[in-house]
C-alpha positions as semicolon CSV with decimal commas, in nm:
position;residue;x (nm);y (nm);z (nm)
1;M;-2,886;-3,586;20,911
2;P;-3,108;-3,342;21,168
3;V;-3,458;-3,462;21,256
4;V;-3,788;-3,214;21,263
5;F;-3,929;-3,341;21,508
6;L;-4,352;-3,447;21,444
7;T;-4,641;-3,440;21,697
8;G;-5,007;-3,450;21,584
9;F;-4,939;-3,705;21,304
10;P;-5,206;-3,838;21,150
11;G;-5,397;-3,511;21,231
12;F;-5,605;-3,283;21,012
13;L;-5,302;-3,043;21,030
14;A;-4,993;-3,200;21,069
15;S;-5,051;-3,426;20,790
16;G;-5,108;-3,097;20,589
17;L;-4,826;-2,943;20,753
18;L;-4,553;-3,220;20,666
19;P;-4,516;-3,171;20,254
20;R;-4,428;-2,809;20,355
21;I;-4,164;-2,906;20,612
22;L;-3,937;-3,137;20,426
23;E;-3,971;-2,843;20,147
24;R;-3,862;-2,637;20,411
25;A;-3,586;-2,865;20,536
26;P;-3,409;-3,037;20,217
27;S;-3,140;-3,185;20,404
28;H;-3,386;-3,294;20,683
29;Q;-3,532;-3,603;20,790
30;T;-3,902;-3,537;20,929
31;V;-3,989;-3,794;21,252
32;C;-4,362;-3,810;21,306
33;L;-4,467;-3,919;21,655
34;V;-4,783;-4,164;21,653
35;Q;-4,964;-4,315;21,911
36;P;-5,031;-4,686;21,826
37;Q;-5,357;-4,699;21,789
38;F;-5,310;-4,477;21,494
39;I;-5,041;-4,606;21,348
40;D;-5,199;-4,789;21,059
41;V;-5,373;-4,425;20,935
42;A;-5,018;-4,313;20,981
43;R;-4,898;-4,523;20,749
44;A;-5,145;-4,512;20,485
45;R;-5,151;-4,099;20,460
46;L;-4,752;-4,167;20,484
47;K;-4,792;-4,361;20,187
48;Q;-5,035;-4,104;20,003
49;I;-4,808;-3,777;20,092
50;Q;-4,464;-4,026;19,919
51;N;-4,698;-4,108;19,624
52;L;-4,753;-3,747;19,528
53;Q;-4,385;-3,646;19,663
54;P;-4,157;-3,933;19,530
55;A;-3,846;-3,706;19,659
56;F;-4,014;-3,737;20,038
57;R;-3,890;-4,146;20,056
58;G;-3,657;-4,201;20,272
59;R;-3,709;-3,882;20,486
60;I;-4,019;-3,958;20,691
61;E;-4,048;-4,150;20,995
62;L;-4,320;-4,284;21,189
63;R;-4,226;-4,311;21,558
64;E;-4,521;-4,500;21,803
65;G;-4,489;-4,263;22,147
66;D;-4,738;-4,066;22,333
67;I;-4,690;-3,745;22,447
68;T;-4,871;-3,793;22,755
69;H;-4,599;-4,041;22,852
70;P;-4,269;-3,996;23,020
71;G;-4,038;-3,921;22,747
72;L;-4,304;-3,940;22,472
73;G;-4,317;-4,294;22,505
74;L;-4,021;-4,372;22,297
75;T;-3,753;-4,616;22,336
76;D;-3,478;-4,411;22,326
77;P;-3,585;-4,055;22,325
78;A;-3,186;-3,891;22,407
79;A;-3,132;-4,054;22,093
80;L;-3,356;-3,868;21,896
81;Q;-3,324;-3,586;22,104
82;K;-2,966;-3,543;21,966
83;R;-3,009;-3,555;21,618
84;T;-3,347;-3,282;21,655
85;S;-3,270;-2,897;21,572
86;E;-3,690;-2,831;21,547
87;I;-4,007;-2,941;21,741
88;F;-4,359;-2,905;21,599
89;H;-4,618;-2,960;21,880
90;L;-4,946;-3,003;21,691
91;A;-5,064;-3,308;21,865
92;A;-5,371;-3,189;22,091
93;L;-5,684;-3,323;22,228
94;Y;-5,980;-3,094;22,010
95;D;-6,274;-3,212;22,245
96;L;-6,545;-2,937;22,415
97;C;-6,730;-3,198;22,561
98;A;-6,398;-3,386;22,689
99;P;-6,400;-3,444;23,085
100;R;-6,162;-3,232;23,231
101;E;-5,868;-3,445;23,334
102;V;-5,847;-3,594;23,054
103;A;-5,883;-3,244;22,880
104;M;-5,541;-3,146;23,114
105;K;-5,332;-3,510;23,065
106;V;-5,362;-3,416;22,658
107;N;-5,315;-3,060;22,602
108;L;-5,169;-2,961;22,953
109;E;-4,931;-3,273;23,046
110;G;-4,857;-3,417;22,736
111;T;-4,720;-2,999;22,607
112;S;-4,520;-3,020;22,967
113;N;-4,378;-3,412;22,843
114;V;-4,270;-3,234;22,485
115;L;-4,182;-2,919;22,697
116;D;-3,950;-3,123;22,867
117;F;-3,776;-3,366;22,550
118;A;-3,694;-3,009;22,404
119;A;-3,520;-2,872;22,696
120;G;-3,296;-3,202;22,678
121;T;-3,267;-3,138;22,270
122;P;-2,864;-2,993;22,273
123;Q;-2,931;-2,872;21,956
124;L;-3,283;-2,717;21,924
125;Q;-3,350;-2,426;21,693
126;R;-3,729;-2,392;21,749
127;L;-3,977;-2,489;21,916
128;H;-4,320;-2,421;21,686
129;Y;-4,593;-2,518;21,928
130;V;-5,005;-2,516;21,790
131;S;-5,179;-2,341;22,060
132;T;-5,566;-2,190;21,968
133;C;-5,702;-1,826;21,939
134;Y;-5,975;-1,987;22,249
135;V;-5,711;-1,903;22,496
136;S;-5,920;-1,617;22,559
137;G;-6,171;-1,777;22,682
138;R;-6,463;-1,567;22,759
139;H;-6,274;-1,275;22,800
140;R;-6,489;-0,991;22,606
141;G;-6,366;-0,720;22,322
142;S;-6,046;-0,720;22,125
143;F;-5,790;-1,019;22,256
144;S;-5,397;-0,941;22,090
145;E;-5,158;-1,142;22,031
146;D;-4,959;-1,071;22,310
147;D;-5,222;-1,097;22,543
148;L;-5,257;-1,401;22,777
149;E;-5,361;-1,381;23,112
150;K;-5,628;-1,166;23,159
151;G;-5,844;-1,297;23,432
152;Q;-6,109;-1,467;23,139
153;S;-6,295;-1,772;23,279
154;F;-6,351;-2,039;23,048
155;H;-6,663;-2,215;22,836
156;N;-6,515;-2,565;22,873
157;P;-6,182;-2,728;22,969
158;Y;-6,089;-2,793;22,627
159;E;-5,989;-2,338;22,650
160;E;-5,899;-2,409;23,016
161;S;-5,609;-2,702;22,929
162;K;-5,470;-2,451;22,615
163;Y;-5,464;-2,178;22,811
164;L;-5,249;-2,388;23,059
165;A;-5,073;-2,549;22,835
166;E;-4,957;-2,212;22,672
167;L;-4,901;-2,042;22,969
168;A;-4,630;-2,320;23,029
169;V;-4,461;-2,312;22,731
170;R;-4,392;-1,896;22,776
171;T;-4,310;-1,990;23,093
172;R;-3,994;-2,186;22,938
173;M;-3,980;-1,901;22,654
174;N;-3,900;-1,696;22,991
175;D;-3,656;-1,915;23,084
176;G;-3,486;-1,949;22,733
177;L;-3,667;-2,153;22,524
178;P;-3,654;-2,047;22,121
179;A;-4,035;-2,126;22,025
180;T;-4,280;-1,977;21,841
181;I;-4,634;-1,984;21,961
182;Y;-4,969;-2,050;21,716
183;R;-5,336;-1,985;21,747
184;P;-5,594;-2,066;21,483
185;A;-5,897;-1,978;21,477
186;I;-6,197;-2,209;21,416
187;V;-6,059;-2,437;21,141
188;V;-6,235;-2,604;20,891
189;G;-6,179;-2,754;20,561
190;D;-5,942;-2,694;20,284
191;S;-6,033;-2,445;20,118
192;Q;-5,950;-2,538;19,757
193;T;-6,106;-2,862;19,758
194;G;-6,346;-2,879;20,079
195;A;-6,188;-3,217;20,247
196;T;-6,156;-3,184;20,600
197;Q;-6,122;-3,510;20,895
198;K;-6,370;-3,338;21,152
199;Y;-6,680;-3,202;21,108
200;D;-6,730;-2,968;21,419
201;G;-6,788;-2,510;21,438
202;P;-7,016;-2,469;21,142
203;Y;-7,032;-2,805;21,034
204;F;-7,304;-2,896;21,295
205;V;-7,502;-2,628;21,077
206;I;-7,383;-2,755;20,781
207;R;-7,546;-3,081;20,863
208;W;-7,823;-3,010;21,035
209;L;-7,930;-2,784;20,767
210;L;-7,888;-3,073;20,490
211;R;-8,127;-3,312;20,706
212;Q;-8,365;-3,085;20,665
213;P;-8,615;-2,977;20,397
214;R;-8,595;-2,672;20,159
215;V;-8,685;-2,441;20,415
216;A;-8,536;-2,553;20,741
217;V;-8,548;-2,420;21,119
218;L;-8,209;-2,303;21,275
219;P;-8,223;-2,180;21,596
220;V;-8,040;-1,862;21,709
221;T;-7,925;-1,770;22,049
222;G;-7,751;-1,361;22,141
223;D;-7,748;-1,116;21,891
224;P;-7,624;-1,264;21,525
225;T;-7,539;-0,922;21,413
226;A;-7,324;-0,864;21,657
227;T;-7,183;-1,212;21,742
228;Q;-6,819;-1,256;21,505
229;V;-6,770;-1,604;21,366
230;N;-6,410;-1,636;21,301
231;L;-6,331;-1,952;21,083
232;V;-6,057;-2,036;20,870
233;P;-5,890;-2,269;20,612
234;Q;-5,665;-2,544;20,710
235;D;-5,458;-2,457;20,384
236;Y;-5,430;-2,093;20,543
237;I;-5,306;-2,250;20,855
238;V;-5,053;-2,477;20,677
239;Q;-4,900;-2,216;20,503
240;A;-4,903;-1,931;20,758
241;I;-4,739;-2,198;20,993
242;S;-4,457;-2,328;20,737
243;Y;-4,409;-1,993;20,599
244;L;-4,373;-1,823;20,953
245;S;-4,172;-2,084;21,134
246;G;-3,919;-2,005;20,850
247;L;-3,839;-1,672;20,971
248;Q;-3,547;-1,600;21,225
249;S;-3,774;-1,295;21,296
250;S;-4,057;-1,514;21,456
251;A;-3,834;-1,662;21,708
252;G;-4,074;-1,552;22,077
253;R;-4,361;-1,433;21,871
254;T;-4,763;-1,491;21,902
255;Y;-4,923;-1,484;21,611
256;H;-5,370;-1,527;21,552
257;L;-5,416;-1,703;21,232
258;A;-5,734;-1,586;21,198
259;D;-5,958;-1,375;20,988
260;P;-5,880;-1,033;21,013
261;H;-6,256;-0,967;20,842
262;P;-6,477;-1,247;21,060
263;L;-6,821;-1,279;20,975
264;T;-7,102;-1,177;21,174
265;V;-7,339;-1,495;21,244
266;E;-7,667;-1,371;21,057
267;E;-7,399;-1,386;20,792
268;L;-7,221;-1,717;20,872
269;V;-7,620;-1,817;20,828
270;T;-7,717;-1,613;20,542
271;L;-7,391;-1,805;20,342
272;L;-7,474;-2,130;20,476
273;G;-7,846;-2,116;20,420
274;Q;-7,712;-2,036;20,044
275;A;-7,454;-2,336;19,958
276;T;-7,703;-2,557;20,150
277;H;-7,990;-2,413;19,881
278;R;-8,237;-2,349;20,227
279;R;-8,417;-2,074;20,326
280;I;-8,408;-2,077;20,686
281;V;-8,628;-1,997;20,910
282;R;-8,434;-1,800;21,222
283;I;-8,581;-1,895;21,562
284;P;-8,396;-1,672;21,838
285;L;-8,367;-1,850;22,156
286;P;-8,196;-1,759;22,497
287;L;-7,855;-1,932;22,502
288;W;-7,956;-2,101;22,858
289;F;-8,265;-2,242;22,690
290;A;-8,084;-2,340;22,385
291;K;-7,800;-2,576;22,590
292;F;-8,075;-2,694;22,867
293;A;-8,296;-2,790;22,565
294;I;-7,960;-3,006;22,447
295;N;-7,873;-3,158;22,710
296;H;-8,195;-3,244;22,941
297;L;-8,549;-3,261;22,679
298;L;-8,576;-3,572;22,552
299;G;-8,441;-3,608;22,186
300;V;-8,341;-3,309;22,110
301;D;-7,976;-3,378;22,120
302;R;-8,037;-3,704;21,918
303;L;-8,240;-3,508;21,660
304;M;-8,017;-3,208;21,606
305;Q;-7,667;-3,341;21,641
306;I;-7,534;-3,027;21,786
307;P;-7,323;-3,061;22,144
308;S;-7,405;-2,787;22,367
309;P;-7,050;-2,650;22,434
310;A;-7,049;-2,557;22,060
311;I;-7,377;-2,289;22,103
312;D;-7,132;-2,102;22,365
313;Y;-6,930;-1,997;21,999
314;F;-7,226;-1,853;21,852
315;V;-7,211;-1,561;22,109
316;H;-6,800;-1,552;22,177
317;P;-6,783;-1,196;22,311
318;T;-6,377;-1,230;22,197
319;R;-6,227;-1,080;21,859
320;Y;-5,926;-1,147;21,807
321;A;-5,614;-0,854;21,634
322;C;-5,414;-1,029;21,387
323;E;-5,132;-0,718;21,346
324;Q;-4,785;-0,920;21,392
325;T;-4,970;-1,201;21,156
326;L;-5,067;-0,944;20,875
327;R;-4,724;-0,743;20,909
328;A;-4,515;-1,105;20,893
329;L;-4,666;-1,227;20,582
330;N;-4,689;-0,859;20,433
331;G;-4,529;-0,979;20,041
332;S;-4,562;-1,361;20,104
333;G;-4,906;-1,389;19,900
334;I;-5,076;-1,562;20,226
335;R;-5,387;-1,446;20,299
336;V;-5,698;-1,546;20,428
337;P;-5,958;-1,640;20,161
338;E;-6,316;-1,493;20,238
339;F;-6,575;-1,723;20,337
340;Q;-6,831;-1,692;20,045
341;T;-6,552;-1,755;19,818
342;Y;-6,489;-2,156;19,917
343;V;-6,814;-2,210;20,127
344;D;-6,977;-2,455;19,872
345;R;-6,645;-2,688;19,854
346;L;-6,698;-2,718;20,200
347;V;-7,056;-2,826;20,151
348;N;-6,997;-3,034;19,891
349;F;-6,770;-3,234;20,088
350;V;-7,015;-3,295;20,348
351;R;-7,272;-3,400;20,106
352;L;-7,023;-3,643;19,925
353;H;-6,926;-3,742;20,295
354;P;-7,140;-3,762;20,478
355;K;-6,963;-3,932;20,782
356;P;-6,613;-3,753;20,859
357;S;-6,290;-4,018;20,782
358;H;-6,091;-3,931;21,086
359;G;-6,165;-3,742;21,388
360;F;-5,829;-3,650;21,551
């Protein structure tokens, strides 16, 4: 049985994507690369998937390994390479506070190891690589799906490591590797259930508001009426990757999985105030002072529980063009839902689950 090889399970996106891969490729088996420390979580999640879809039993195999190791830490990578027809590479370190050497080890070196694995896969039809919109770094203005090397600087090592990793993928593509690149914007929970595995991005603000009384204070940096925050729910990302990965025309393409009509910071704050039932008093602060206070003033970090690198995304200067994505998805019924249609579900999930189950 031919194999679809998946990294990143049991992470948030990979867990959602796995059932769709199995549905799209009914004659294939899916082999999931799982770090040893997450194998028990992976088994539990696999059981949940199989209980919902009994037909998937016998078609999913968990293999312990690690993308940062040569041969991905597999005991017999060559045997797996002979059977593999598609690779979905989702494993990454998403941590805005990660030291540079750690981010490079996982995101750049790990991706290079996956590329080496792909190069030794004789029947490979496609590598599907999940990058991020934020390879744009601090680029000011519009950033297209074909843009990458624009001389940009970066907010943090996470962005830089993902930029260098995508550059490595594109280099192999130029050498003939069949691949498709997907760049999600800021991913939030499922738009239907609100469920998520990690609280970051707008969740920092949601949790800060929920810890306050009905009249809540929120520091705001920059011009909140001009800066956009591009949010997309997990189910949109999963649906879009599943659909686009099945198109022959998607080979060699890069897709921005982003909201074509993102909210401004002001619009986002207003909607979060409504969803949390808080009247928000906005306190304008310079960016430098907000970050200084979190990093250096005693008790501010513990009080707000918002890491200073996250503040950069509320003054982010980049707008993401997604014309290729919209054209490719036209007629599929897959589109980004408006944030106001599901923000209540995100907030209710946080209320019911003060601590996320697992952060991947």
